DRENDO-439641 format. One record per atom (N, C-alpha, C, O): atom name; residue in one letter; x, y, z. Coordinates in nm, 2 decimals. Example, Ala and Ser with C-alpha at 12.3 -4.5 7.8 and 13.67 -1.06 7.14 Angstrom:
DRENDO-439641
  at  aa       u       v       w
   N   a    1.32   -0.57    0.78
  CA   a    1.23   -0.45    0.78
   C   a    1.32   -0.33    0.78
   O   a    1.42   -0.33    0.85
   N   s    1.28   -0.22    0.71
  CA   s    1.37   -0.11    0.71
   C   s    1.29    0.00    0.79
   O   s    1.34    0.11    0.80
END
This chain:
DRENDO-439641
  at  aa       u       v       w
   N   m   -0.28   -4.38    1.36
  CA   m   -0.33   -4.25    1.40
   C   m   -0.47   -4.22    1.36
   O   m   -0.51   -4.26    1.25
   N   s   -0.54   -4.16    1.45
  CA   s   -0.68   -4.13    1.41
   C   s   -0.69   -4.00    1.35
   O   s   -0.61   -3.91    1.37
   N   g   -0.79   -3.98    1.26
  CA   g   -0.82   -3.85    1.20
   C   g   -0.90   -3.77    1.29
   O   g   -0.94   -3.80    1.40
   N   s   -0.93   -3.65    1.24
  CA   s   -1.02   -3.56    1.31
   C   s   -1.16   -3.59    1.29
   O   s   -1.20   -3.66    1.20
   N   t   -1.24   -3.56    1.39
  CA   t   -1.38   -3.59    1.39
   C   t   -1.46   -3.47    1.32
   O   t   -1.40   -3.37    1.29
   N   a   -1.58   -3.50    1.29
  CA   a   -1.67   -3.39    1.23
   C   a   -1.68   -3.27    1.33
   O   a   -1.68   -3.16    1.28
   N   a   -1.68   -3.30    1.46
  CA   a   -1.69   -3.18    1.55
   C   a   -1.56   -3.10    1.55
   O   a   -1.57   -2.98    1.55
   N   e   -1.44   -3.16    1.54
  CA   e   -1.32   -3.09    1.53
   C   e   -1.31   -3.01    1.40
   O   e   -1.27   -2.89    1.40
   N   a   -1.36   -3.07    1.29
  CA   a   -1.36   -3.00    1.16
   C   a   -1.46   -2.88    1.17
   O   a   -1.43   -2.77    1.12
   N   a   -1.57   -2.89    1.24
  CA   a   -1.66   -2.78    1.25
   C   a   -1.60   -2.67    1.34
   O   a   -1.63   -2.55    1.31
   N   q   -1.53   -2.71    1.44
  CA   q   -1.47   -2.61    1.53
   C   q   -1.36   -2.53    1.45
   O   q   -1.35   -2.41    1.46
   N   l   -1.28   -2.60    1.36
  CA   l   -1.19   -2.53    1.28
   C   l   -1.26   -2.44    1.18
   O   l   -1.21   -2.32    1.17
   N   a   -1.36   -2.48    1.12
  CA   a   -1.44   -2.39    1.03
   C   a   -1.49   -2.27    1.10
   O   a   -1.49   -2.16    1.05
   N   d   -1.53   -2.29    1.23
  CA   d   -1.58   -2.17    1.31
   C   d   -1.46   -2.08    1.33
   O   d   -1.48   -1.95    1.33
   N   a   -1.34   -2.13    1.36
  CA   a   -1.23   -2.04    1.38
   C   a   -1.19   -1.96    1.26
   O   a   -1.13   -1.86    1.27
   N   l   -1.22   -2.02    1.14
  CA   l   -1.18   -1.95    1.02
   C   l   -1.29   -1.86    0.96
   O   l   -1.27   -1.77    0.88
   N   a   -1.42   -1.88    1.01
  CA   a   -1.53   -1.80    0.96
   C   a   -1.51   -1.65    0.97
   O   a   -1.56   -1.58    0.88
   N   p   -1.45   -1.59    1.07
  CA   p   -1.43   -1.45    1.07
   C   p   -1.36   -1.39    0.95
   O   p   -1.36   -1.27    0.92
   N   m   -1.29   -1.47    0.87
  CA   m   -1.22   -1.42    0.75
   C   m   -1.31   -1.40    0.64
   O   m   -1.27   -1.34    0.53
   N   t   -1.44   -1.45    0.65
  CA   t   -1.54   -1.43    0.54
   C   t   -1.55   -1.28    0.52
   O   t   -1.57   -1.20    0.61
   N   g   -1.55   -1.24    0.40
  CA   g   -1.56   -1.10    0.36
   C   g   -1.42   -1.03    0.33
   O   g   -1.41   -0.93    0.27
   N   a   -1.31   -1.09    0.38
  CA   a   -1.18   -1.03    0.36
   C   a   -1.14   -1.05    0.22
   O   a   -1.16   -1.15    0.15
   N   q   -1.09   -0.94    0.16
  CA   q   -1.05   -0.94    0.02
   C   q   -0.91   -0.97    0.00
   O   q   -0.82   -0.91    0.07
   N   a   -0.88   -1.06   -0.10
  CA   a   -0.74   -1.09   -0.13
   C   a   -0.68   -0.98   -0.21
   O   a   -0.74   -0.94   -0.31
   N   w   -0.56   -0.93   -0.17
  CA   w   -0.49   -0.83   -0.25
   C   w   -0.35   -0.88   -0.30
   O   w   -0.29   -0.81   -0.38
   N   s   -0.31   -1.00   -0.25
  CA   s   -0.18   -1.05   -0.29
   C   s   -0.19   -1.20   -0.29
   O   s   -0.24   -1.26   -0.20
   N   a   -0.15   -1.27   -0.40
  CA   a   -0.14   -1.41   -0.41
   C   a    0.00   -1.44   -0.47
   O   a    0.02   -1.40   -0.59
   N   s    0.08   -1.51   -0.40
  CA   s    0.22   -1.53   -0.45
   C   s    0.27   -1.67   -0.43
   O   s    0.23   -1.74   -0.34
   N   l    0.34   -1.71   -0.53
  CA   l    0.40   -1.85   -0.53
   C   l    0.54   -1.84   -0.46
   O   l    0.62   -1.75   -0.49
   N   g    0.57   -1.92   -0.36
  CA   g    0.69   -1.93   -0.30
   C   g    0.78   -2.04   -0.35
   O   g    0.77   -2.07   -0.47
   N   l    0.86   -2.09   -0.27
  CA   l    0.95   -2.21   -0.31
   C   l    0.86   -2.33   -0.34
   O   l    0.76   -2.35   -0.27
   N   g    0.89   -2.40   -0.44
  CA   g    0.81   -2.52   -0.48
   C   g    0.67   -2.48   -0.50
   O   g    0.64   -2.40   -0.58
   N   s    0.58   -2.55   -0.43
  CA   s    0.44   -2.52   -0.45
   C   s    0.38   -2.44   -0.33
   O   s    0.26   -2.43   -0.32
   N   m    0.47   -2.37   -0.25
  CA   m    0.42   -2.29   -0.14
   C   m    0.34   -2.17   -0.20
   O   m    0.38   -2.12   -0.30
   N   l    0.23   -2.14   -0.13
  CA   l    0.14   -2.03   -0.18
   C   l    0.11   -1.94   -0.06
   O   l    0.07   -1.99    0.04
   N   t    0.12   -1.81   -0.08
  CA   t    0.08   -1.72    0.02
   C   t   -0.03   -1.63   -0.04
   O   t   -0.02   -1.58   -0.15
   N   i   -0.13   -1.60    0.05
  CA   i   -0.24   -1.51    0.01
   C   i   -0.26   -1.41    0.12
   O   i   -0.28   -1.45    0.24
   N   d   -0.25   -1.28    0.09
  CA   d   -0.27   -1.17    0.19
   C   d   -0.41   -1.12    0.16
   O   d   -0.45   -1.09    0.05
   N   l   -0.48   -1.10    0.27
  CA   l   -0.62   -1.05    0.27
   C   l   -0.65   -0.94    0.37
   O   l   -0.58   -0.93    0.47
   N   g   -0.76   -0.87    0.34
  CA   g   -0.80   -0.77    0.44
   C   g   -0.71   -0.65    0.43
   O   g   -0.65   -0.62    0.33
   N   g   -0.70   -0.57    0.54
  CA   g   -0.62   -0.45    0.55
   C   g   -0.47   -0.48    0.53
   O   g   -0.42   -0.60    0.55
   N   q   -0.40   -0.38    0.49
  CA   q   -0.25   -0.40    0.47
   C   q   -0.18   -0.34    0.59
   O   q   -0.21   -0.23    0.64
   N   l   -0.08   -0.42    0.64
  CA   l   -0.01   -0.38    0.76
   C   l    0.14   -0.37    0.72
   O   l    0.19   -0.45    0.64
   N   d    0.21   -0.28    0.78
  CA   d    0.36   -0.27    0.77
   C   d    0.42   -0.38    0.85
   O   d    0.39   -0.39    0.97
   N   d    0.51   -0.46    0.80
  CA   d    0.58   -0.57    0.87
   C   d    0.72   -0.53    0.86
   O   d    0.78   -0.53    0.76
   N   r    0.78   -0.51    0.98
  CA   r    0.92   -0.47    0.99
   C   r    1.00   -0.59    1.05
   O   r    0.96   -0.64    1.15
   N   f    1.11   -0.62    0.99
  CA   f    1.19   -0.73    1.04
   C   f    1.34   -0.71    0.99
   O   f    1.36   -0.63    0.90
   N   t    1.43   -0.78    1.05
  CA   t    1.57   -0.77    1.01
   C   t    1.61   -0.90    0.93
   O   t    1.58   -1.01    0.96
   N   a    1.67   -0.87    0.81
  CA   a    1.71   -0.98    0.72
   C   a    1.85   -0.94    0.67
   O   a    1.87   -0.84    0.61
   N   g    1.95   -1.03    0.69
  CA   g    2.08   -1.00    0.65
   C   g    2.14   -0.88    0.71
   O   g    2.22   -0.81    0.65
   N   g    2.10   -0.85    0.83
  CA   g    2.16   -0.73    0.90
   C   g    2.09   -0.60    0.87
   O   g    2.13   -0.50    0.92
   N   q    1.99   -0.61    0.78
  CA   q    1.92   -0.48    0.74
   C   q    1.78   -0.49    0.78
   O   q    1.71   -0.59    0.78
   N   e    1.73   -0.37    0.82
  CA   e    1.59   -0.36    0.85
   C   e    1.50   -0.36    0.72
   O   e    1.53   -0.28    0.63
   N   v    1.40   -0.44    0.72
  CA   v    1.32   -0.45    0.60
   C   v    1.18   -0.42    0.64
   O   v    1.13   -0.46    0.74
   N   t    1.10   -0.35    0.55
  CA   t    0.96   -0.32    0.57
   C   t    0.89   -0.37    0.45
   O   t    0.93   -0.34    0.34
   N   r    0.78   -0.44    0.47
  CA   r    0.70   -0.48    0.36
   C   r    0.55   -0.49    0.41
   O   r    0.52   -0.49    0.53
   N   l    0.46   -0.50    0.31
  CA   l    0.32   -0.50    0.34
   C   l    0.28   -0.65    0.35
   O   l    0.31   -0.73    0.27
   N   v    0.20   -0.68    0.46
  CA   v    0.13   -0.81    0.47
   C   v   -0.01   -0.78    0.50
   O   v   -0.05   -0.67    0.54
   N   g   -0.09   -0.89    0.48
  CA   g   -0.24   -0.87    0.51
   C   g   -0.27   -0.89    0.66
   O   g   -0.20   -0.96    0.73
   N   e   -0.38   -0.83    0.70
  CA   e   -0.42   -0.86    0.84
   C   e   -0.46   -1.00    0.85
   O   e   -0.46   -1.06    0.96
   N   w   -0.50   -1.07    0.74
  CA   w   -0.51   -1.21    0.73
   C   w   -0.41   -1.26    0.63
   O   w   -0.39   -1.20    0.53
   N   s   -0.33   -1.36    0.67
  CA   s   -0.23   -1.41    0.58
   C   s   -0.23   -1.56    0.58
   O   s   -0.20   -1.62    0.68
   N   l   -0.26   -1.62    0.46
  CA   l   -0.27   -1.76    0.45
   C   l   -0.14   -1.81    0.38
   O   l   -0.10   -1.76    0.28
   N   w   -0.08   -1.91    0.45
  CA   w    0.04   -1.97    0.39
   C   w    0.02   -2.12    0.38
   O   w    0.01   -2.19    0.48
   N   i    0.02   -2.17    0.26
  CA   i    0.01   -2.31    0.23
   C   i    0.15   -2.36    0.20
   O   i    0.21   -2.31    0.10
   N   r    0.20   -2.46    0.27
  CA   r    0.33   -2.50    0.25
   C   r    0.36   -2.65    0.24
   O   r    0.44   -2.69    0.15
   N   l    0.29   -2.73    0.31
  CA   l    0.31   -2.87    0.31
   C   l    0.18   -2.95    0.28
   O   l    0.15   -3.05    0.34
   N   a    0.11   -2.89    0.18
  CA   a   -0.02   -2.95    0.14
   C   a   -0.02   -2.94   -0.01
   O   a    0.03   -2.84   -0.07
   N   a   -0.09   -3.03   -0.07
  CA   a   -0.12   -3.01   -0.21
   C   a   -0.24   -2.92   -0.22
   O   a   -0.32   -2.91   -0.13
   N   w   -0.25   -2.85   -0.33
  CA   w   -0.37   -2.76   -0.34
   C   w   -0.41   -2.75   -0.49
   O   w   -0.34   -2.79   -0.58
   N   r   -0.53   -2.71   -0.51
  CA   r   -0.59   -2.69   -0.64
   C   r   -0.68   -2.57   -0.64
   O   r   -0.75   -2.54   -0.55
   N   l   -0.67   -2.50   -0.75
  CA   l   -0.75   -2.38   -0.77
   C   l   -0.85   -2.41   -0.88
   O   l   -0.81   -2.45   -0.99
   N   e   -0.98   -2.39   -0.86
  CA   e   -1.08   -2.43   -0.96
   C   e   -1.20   -2.33   -0.95
   O   e   -1.23   -2.27   -0.85
   N   d   -1.28   -2.33   -1.06
  CA   d   -1.41   -2.26   -1.06
   C   d   -1.51   -2.37   -1.09
   O   d   -1.48   -2.49   -1.08
   N   s   -1.63   -2.33   -1.12
  CA   s   -1.74   -2.43   -1.13
   C   s   -1.73   -2.52   -1.26
   O   s   -1.79   -2.62   -1.27
   N   s   -1.64   -2.48   -1.35
  CA   s   -1.63   -2.56   -1.47
   C   s   -1.49   -2.61   -1.51
   O   s   -1.48   -2.69   -1.60
   N   a   -1.39   -2.57   -1.43
  CA   a   -1.25   -2.61   -1.47
   C   a   -1.15   -2.60   -1.36
   O   a   -1.17   -2.52   -1.26
   N   v   -1.05   -2.69   -1.36
  CA   v   -0.94   -2.67   -1.27
   C   v   -0.85   -2.57   -1.34
   O   v   -0.80   -2.58   -1.45
   N   l   -0.82   -2.46   -1.26
  CA   l   -0.73   -2.35   -1.31
   C   l   -0.59   -2.38   -1.30
   O   l   -0.51   -2.35   -1.39
   N   a   -0.55   -2.44   -1.18
  CA   a   -0.41   -2.47   -1.15
   C   a   -0.40   -2.57   -1.04
   O   a   -0.49   -2.57   -0.95
   N   g   -0.29   -2.64   -1.03
  CA   g   -0.27   -2.73   -0.92
   C   g   -0.13   -2.71   -0.87
   O   g   -0.04   -2.66   -0.94
   N   s   -0.10   -2.75   -0.75
  CA   s    0.03   -2.72   -0.68
   C   s    0.15   -2.78   -0.76
   O   s    0.26   -2.74   -0.73
   N   e    0.13   -2.88   -0.84
  CA   e    0.24   -2.94   -0.91
   C   e    0.25   -2.90   -1.06
   O   e    0.33   -2.95   -1.14
   N   d    0.17   -2.80   -1.10
  CA   d    0.17   -2.75   -1.24
   C   d    0.30   -2.67   -1.26
   O   d    0.37   -2.63   -1.16
   N   p    0.34   -2.64   -1.38
  CA   p    0.46   -2.56   -1.41
   C   p    0.44   -2.42   -1.34
   O   p    0.33   -2.36   -1.34
   N   r    0.55   -2.37   -1.28
  CA   r    0.55   -2.24   -1.21
   C   r    0.49   -2.13   -1.29
   O   r    0.41   -2.05   -1.23
   N   p    0.52   -2.11   -1.42
  CA   p    0.46   -2.00   -1.49
   C   p    0.30   -2.01   -1.50
   O   p    0.23   -1.91   -1.50
   N   v    0.25   -2.13   -1.51
  CA   v    0.11   -2.15   -1.51
   C   v    0.05   -2.11   -1.38
   O   v   -0.05   -2.04   -1.37
   N   i    0.11   -2.16   -1.27
  CA   i    0.06   -2.13   -1.14
   C   i    0.06   -1.98   -1.12
   O   i   -0.04   -1.92   -1.07
   N   a    0.17   -1.91   -1.15
  CA   a    0.19   -1.77   -1.12
   C   a    0.08   -1.69   -1.20
   O   a    0.02   -1.59   -1.15
   N   e    0.05   -1.73   -1.32
  CA   e   -0.06   -1.67   -1.40
   C   e   -0.20   -1.69   -1.34
   O   e   -0.28   -1.60   -1.33
   N   e   -0.23   -1.81   -1.30
  CA   e   -0.36   -1.85   -1.26
   C   e   -0.40   -1.80   -1.12
   O   e   -0.51   -1.77   -1.09
   N   i   -0.30   -1.79   -1.03
  CA   i   -0.33   -1.75   -0.89
   C   i   -0.37   -1.60   -0.89
   O   i   -0.43   -1.56   -0.79
   N   a   -0.34   -1.53   -0.99
  CA   a   -0.37   -1.39   -1.00
   C   a   -0.53   -1.37   -1.00
   O   a   -0.57   -1.26   -0.96
   N   v   -0.60   -1.47   -1.03
  CA   v   -0.75   -1.46   -1.03
   C   v   -0.80   -1.44   -0.89
   O   v   -0.92   -1.39   -0.88
   N   l   -0.73   -1.47   -0.79
  CA   l   -0.77   -1.45   -0.65
   C   l   -0.77   -1.30   -0.61
   O   l   -0.85   -1.26   -0.52
   N   r   -0.68   -1.22   -0.67
  CA   r   -0.67   -1.08   -0.63
   C   r   -0.80   -1.01   -0.65
   O   r   -0.85   -1.01   -0.76
   N   g   -0.84   -0.94   -0.55
  CA   g   -0.96   -0.86   -0.56
   C   g   -1.09   -0.94   -0.52
   O   g   -1.20   -0.88   -0.51
   N   r   -1.08   -1.07   -0.50
  CA   r   -1.19   -1.15   -0.46
   C   r   -1.20   -1.16   -0.31
   O   r   -1.10   -1.16   -0.24
   N   r   -1.32   -1.17   -0.26
  CA   r   -1.35   -1.18   -0.12
   C   r   -1.37   -1.33   -0.08
   O   r   -1.43   -1.41   -0.16
   N   v   -1.33   -1.36    0.04
  CA   v   -1.36   -1.50    0.09
   C   v   -1.51   -1.50    0.12
   O   v   -1.57   -1.42    0.19
   N   t   -1.58   -1.60    0.06
  CA   t   -1.72   -1.61    0.08
   C   t   -1.76   -1.73    0.16
   O   t   -1.88   -1.75    0.19
   N   g   -1.66   -1.81    0.19
  CA   g   -1.69   -1.93    0.28
   C   g   -1.57   -2.02    0.29
   O   g   -1.47   -2.01    0.21
   N   v   -1.57   -2.09    0.40
  CA   v   -1.46   -2.19    0.43
   C   v   -1.53   -2.32    0.47
   O   v   -1.61   -2.32    0.56
   N   t   -1.48   -2.43    0.41
  CA   t   -1.54   -2.56    0.45
   C   t   -1.42   -2.65    0.49
   O   t   -1.32   -2.65    0.42
   N   v   -1.44   -2.73    0.59
  CA   v   -1.34   -2.82    0.64
   C   v   -1.40   -2.96    0.65
   O   v   -1.51   -2.98    0.70
   N   t   -1.33   -3.06    0.60
  CA   t   -1.38   -3.19    0.59
   C   t   -1.29   -3.29    0.67
   O   t   -1.17   -3.29    0.64
   N   p   -1.34   -3.36    0.76
  CA   p   -1.27   -3.47    0.83
   C   p   -1.25   -3.59    0.74
   O   p   -1.32   -3.60    0.64
   N   p   -1.16   -3.68    0.77
  CA   p   -1.07   -3.68    0.89
   C   p   -0.94   -3.60    0.87
   O   p   -0.87   -3.58    0.97
   N   a   -0.90   -3.57    0.75
  CA   a   -0.77   -3.50    0.73
   C   a   -0.77   -3.35    0.73
   O   a   -0.67   -3.29    0.70
   N   l   -0.89   -3.29    0.76
  CA   l   -0.91   -3.15    0.76
   C   l   -0.87   -3.08    0.63
   O   l   -0.82   -2.97    0.62
   N   e   -0.92   -3.15    0.52
  CA   e   -0.91   -3.09    0.39
   C   e   -0.99   -2.96    0.40
   O   e   -1.10   -2.96    0.45
   N   t   -0.94   -2.85    0.34
  CA   t   -1.00   -2.72    0.36
   C   t   -1.03   -2.66    0.22
   O   t   -0.94   -2.66    0.14
   N   v   -1.14   -2.60    0.21
  CA   v   -1.18   -2.53    0.08
   C   v   -1.20   -2.38    0.12
   O   v   -1.29   -2.36    0.20
   N   f   -1.13   -2.29    0.06
  CA   f   -1.15   -2.15    0.08
   C   f   -1.22   -2.10   -0.05
   O   f   -1.16   -2.12   -0.16
   N   d   -1.34   -2.05   -0.03
  CA   d   -1.41   -2.00   -0.15
   C   d   -1.39   -1.85   -0.16
   O   d   -1.42   -1.77   -0.07
   N   f   -1.34   -1.81   -0.28
  CA   f   -1.32   -1.67   -0.31
   C   f   -1.42   -1.63   -0.42
   O   f   -1.38   -1.64   -0.54
   N   d   -1.54   -1.59   -0.39
  CA   d   -1.64   -1.55   -0.49
   C   d   -1.65   -1.65   -0.60
   O   d   -1.65   -1.61   -0.72
   N   g   -1.66   -1.78   -0.57
  CA   g   -1.68   -1.88   -0.67
   C   g   -1.55   -1.94   -0.72
   O   g   -1.56   -2.04   -0.80
   N   i   -1.44   -1.89   -0.69
  CA   i   -1.31   -1.96   -0.72
   C   i   -1.27   -2.03   -0.59
   O   i   -1.25   -1.97   -0.49
   N   r   -1.25   -2.16   -0.60
  CA   r   -1.22   -2.24   -0.48
   C   r   -1.08   -2.28   -0.48
   O   r   -1.02   -2.32   -0.58
   N   l   -1.02   -2.26   -0.36
  CA   l   -0.88   -2.30   -0.33
   C   l   -0.90   -2.42   -0.24
   O   l   -0.93   -2.41   -0.12
   N   l   -0.87   -2.54   -0.29
  CA   l   -0.88   -2.67   -0.21
   C   l   -0.74   -2.71   -0.16
   O   l   -0.64   -2.70   -0.24
   N   t   -0.73   -2.74   -0.03
  CA   t   -0.60   -2.79    0.02
   C   t   -0.62   -2.93    0.08
   O   t   -0.73   -2.96    0.13
   N   f   -0.52   -3.01    0.06
  CA   f   -0.53   -3.15    0.11
   C   f   -0.39   -3.20    0.15
   O   f   -0.30   -3.17    0.07
   N   p   -0.38   -3.27    0.26
  CA   p   -0.25   -3.31    0.30
   C   p   -0.19   -3.41    0.21
   O   p   -0.26   -3.49    0.14
   N   v   -0.06   -3.42    0.20
  CA   v    0.01   -3.51    0.12
   C   v    0.08   -3.62    0.20
   O   v    0.15   -3.71    0.15
   N   s    0.06   -3.61    0.33
  CA   s    0.12   -3.71    0.42
   C   s    0.01   -3.74    0.53
   O   s   -0.09   -3.67    0.55
   N   s    0.04   -3.85    0.61
  CA   s   -0.05   -3.89    0.72
   C   s   -0.02   -3.81    0.84
   O   s   -0.10   -3.82    0.94
   N   g    0.08   -3.72    0.84
  CA   g    0.11   -3.64    0.96
   C   g    0.22   -3.70    1.05
   O   g    0.25   -3.65    1.15
   N   v    0.27   -3.81    1.01
  CA   v    0.38   -3.87    1.08
   C   v    0.51   -3.79    1.05
   O   v    0.54   -3.77    0.94
   N   a    0.58   -3.76    1.16
  CA   a    0.70   -3.68    1.14
   C   a    0.81   -3.76    1.07
   O   a    0.82   -3.88    1.09
   N   s    0.88   -3.69    0.98
  CA   s    0.98   -3.76    0.91
   C   s    1.11   -3.80    0.99
   O   s    1.19   -3.88    0.95
   N   v    1.13   -3.73    1.10
  CA   v    1.24   -3.76    1.19
   C   v    1.18   -3.80    1.33
   O   v    1.10   -3.72    1.39
   N   p    1.21   -3.91    1.38
  CA   p    1.16   -3.96    1.51
   C   p    1.19   -3.85    1.62
   O   p    1.30   -3.79    1.62
   N   g    1.09   -3.83    1.70
  CA   g    1.11   -3.73    1.81
   C   g    1.07   -3.59    1.77
   O   g    1.05   -3.50    1.86
   N   e    1.05   -3.56    1.64
  CA   e    1.01   -3.43    1.60
   C   e    0.86   -3.44    1.57
   O   e    0.81   -3.54    1.54
   N   s    0.80   -3.32    1.58
  CA   s    0.65   -3.32    1.55
   C   s    0.63   -3.29    1.40
   O   s    0.72   -3.24    1.33
   N   a    0.52   -3.34    1.35
  CA   a    0.48   -3.32    1.21
   C   a    0.47   -3.17    1.18
   O   a    0.44   -3.09    1.27
   N   q    0.49   -3.13    1.06
  CA   q    0.48   -2.99    1.02
   C   q    0.34   -2.95    0.97
   O   q    0.27   -3.04    0.92
   N   a    0.31   -2.83    1.00
  CA   a    0.17   -2.78    0.95
   C   a    0.16   -2.78    0.80
   O   a    0.26   -2.74    0.73
   N   q    0.05   -2.82    0.75
  CA   q    0.02   -2.82    0.61
   C   q   -0.01   -2.68    0.56
   O   q    0.02   -2.64    0.45
   N   w   -0.08   -2.60    0.65
  CA   w   -0.11   -2.46    0.62
   C   w   -0.13   -2.38    0.75
   O   w   -0.16   -2.44    0.85
   N   s   -0.11   -2.25    0.74
  CA   s   -0.13   -2.17    0.86
   C   s   -0.19   -2.04    0.81
   O   s   -0.18   -1.99    0.70
   N   l   -0.27   -1.98    0.91
  CA   l   -0.34   -1.85    0.88
   C   l   -0.31   -1.76    1.00
   O   l   -0.34   -1.79    1.11
   N   w   -0.25   -1.65    0.96
  CA   w   -0.23   -1.54    1.06
   C   w   -0.35   -1.46    1.06
   O   w   -0.40   -1.41    0.96
   N   r   -0.41   -1.43    1.18
  CA   r   -0.53   -1.36    1.20
   C   r   -0.51   -1.22    1.26
   O   r   -0.40   -1.20    1.32
   N   p   -0.60   -1.13    1.24
  CA   p   -0.58   -0.99    1.29
   C   p   -0.56   -0.98    1.44
   O   p   -0.50   -0.89    1.48
   N   q   -0.62   -1.07    1.51
  CA   q   -0.60   -1.06    1.66
   C   q   -0.47   -1.10    1.71
   O   q   -0.44   -1.11    1.83
   N   g   -0.38   -1.14    1.61
  CA   g   -0.24   -1.16    1.65
   C   g   -0.21   -1.31    1.68
   O   g   -0.11   -1.34    1.75
   N   d   -0.29   -1.40    1.63
  CA   d   -0.26   -1.54    1.65
   C   d   -0.26   -1.61    1.52
   O   d   -0.28   -1.56    1.42
   N   i   -0.22   -1.74    1.53
  CA   i   -0.20   -1.82    1.41
   C   i   -0.28   -1.95    1.43
   O   i   -0.27   -2.02    1.53
   N   v   -0.36   -1.98    1.32
  CA   v   -0.43   -2.11    1.32
   C   v   -0.34   -2.20    1.23
   O   v   -0.31   -2.16    1.11
   N   s   -0.30   -2.32    1.28
  CA   s   -0.22   -2.41    1.20
   C   s   -0.29   -2.55    1.19
   O   s   -0.34   -2.59    1.29
   N   v   -0.28   -2.61    1.08
  CA   v   -0.34   -2.74    1.05
   C   v   -0.23   -2.84    1.02
   O   v   -0.15   -2.82    0.93
   N   t   -0.23   -2.95    1.10
  CA   t   -0.13   -3.06    1.08
   C   t   -0.21   -3.19    1.07
   O   t   -0.28   -3.23    1.17
   N   p   -0.21   -3.25    0.96
  CA   p   -0.29   -3.37    0.94
   C   p   -0.24   -3.49    1.03
   O   p   -0.12   -3.51    1.05
   N   g   -0.34   -3.56    1.08
  CA   g   -0.31   -3.68    1.16
   C   g   -0.24   -3.67    1.29
   O   g   -0.22   -3.77    1.36
   N   a   -0.21   -3.55    1.33
  CA   a   -0.14   -3.52    1.45
   C   a   -0.23   -3.54    1.57
   O   a   -0.36   -3.54    1.56
   N   q   -0.18   -3.56    1.69
  CA   q   -0.26   -3.56    1.81
   C   q   -0.35   -3.44    1.82
   O   q   -0.47   -3.46    1.85
   N   q   -0.30   -3.33    1.80
  CA   q   -0.37   -3.20    1.80
   C   q   -0.37   -3.16    1.65
   O   q   -0.28   -3.08    1.61
   N   a   -0.47   -3.19    1.58
  CA   a   -0.47   -3.17    1.43
   C   a   -0.48   -3.03    1.39
   O   a   -0.43   -2.99    1.28
   N   w   -0.53   -2.94    1.47
  CA   w   -0.52   -2.80    1.45
   C   w   -0.51   -2.72    1.58
   O   w   -0.56   -2.76    1.68
   N   i   -0.43   -2.61    1.57
  CA   i   -0.41   -2.53    1.69
   C   i   -0.42   -2.39    1.66
   O   i   -0.40   -2.34    1.55
   N   v   -0.45   -2.31    1.77
  CA   v   -0.44   -2.16    1.76
   C   v   -0.33   -2.13    1.86
   O   v   -0.34   -2.16    1.98
   N   e   -0.23   -2.05    1.82
  CA   e   -0.13   -2.01    1.91
   C   e   -0.09   -1.86    1.88
   O   e   -0.11   -1.81    1.77
   N   p   -0.04   -1.80    1.98
  CA   p    0.00   -1.66    1.96
   C   p    0.11   -1.64    1.86
   O   p    0.20   -1.73    1.85
   N   s    0.11   -1.54    1.78
  CA   s    0.21   -1.51    1.69
   C   s    0.32   -1.43    1.76
   O   s    0.29   -1.32    1.82
   N   k    0.44   -1.47    1.75
  CA   k    0.55   -1.40    1.81
   C   k    0.60   -1.28    1.72
   O   k    0.66   -1.19    1.76
   N   a    0.56   -1.30    1.59
  CA   a    0.60   -1.19    1.49
   C   a    0.51   -1.20    1.37
   O   a    0.46   -1.31    1.33
   N   r    0.49   -1.09    1.31
  CA   r    0.41   -1.08    1.18
   C   r    0.51   -1.11    1.06
   O   r    0.46   -1.13    0.95
   N   a    0.64   -1.10    1.09
  CA   a    0.73   -1.12    0.98
   C   a    0.72   -1.25    0.91
   O   a    0.69   -1.35    0.97
   N   r    0.75   -1.25    0.78
  CA   r    0.77   -1.37    0.71
   C   r    0.92   -1.39    0.68
   O   r    0.98   -1.30    0.63
   N   m    0.97   -1.50    0.72
  CA   m    1.11   -1.53    0.70
   C   m    1.12   -1.62    0.58
   O   m    1.05   -1.72    0.57
   N   g    1.20   -1.59    0.48
  CA   g    1.21   -1.67    0.36
   C   g    1.09   -1.65    0.27
   O   g    1.06   -1.55    0.22
   N   n    1.02   -1.76    0.26
  CA   n    0.90   -1.76    0.16
   C   n    0.77   -1.79    0.23
   O   n    0.68   -1.85    0.17
   N   g    0.76   -1.75    0.36
  CA   g    0.63   -1.77    0.42
   C   g    0.63   -1.71    0.56
   O   g    0.74   -1.67    0.61
   N   p    0.51   -1.69    0.62
  CA   p    0.50   -1.62    0.75
   C   p    0.58   -1.70    0.85
   O   p    0.60   -1.82    0.85
   N   a    0.63   -1.63    0.95
  CA   a    0.70   -1.69    1.06
   C   a    0.62   -1.67    1.19
   O   a    0.67   -1.72    1.30
END
């Protein structure tokens, strides 16, 4: 499989650029090393879970890292990594709250992405080549970003279409990440 080109990486960075200036108000650890960050304005998200209607706040921008390794660092130290003990991660990701996105960088061929939050960098990188684990199924996205205009940007390493923008059918998050 071929990786993404510099042009594709630049196009993805352009698709993410409008999130610059959005302020993180929530950073949460999900199952395993899954990480969610809500940014920008707060929206009511209503959905049904277990037969009950549930309402919760989500960001107008919502980043969900699920099948990628990640690392949080500043200019002098690594603060946390996706495989650190959960209590360490939970404590360190709090540094993102209140910080604004000041830039996004995407590097080919695997579309490794760096989200810069006022000097605190969140680096994401795939842990697989993008080959589906079950023949006939497509590879899963390493991370997704819900945008205010109602669509989702998803990045899947090594796939024929390494990143896509598609309409969001719902703002709800099912389980431990956006749906």
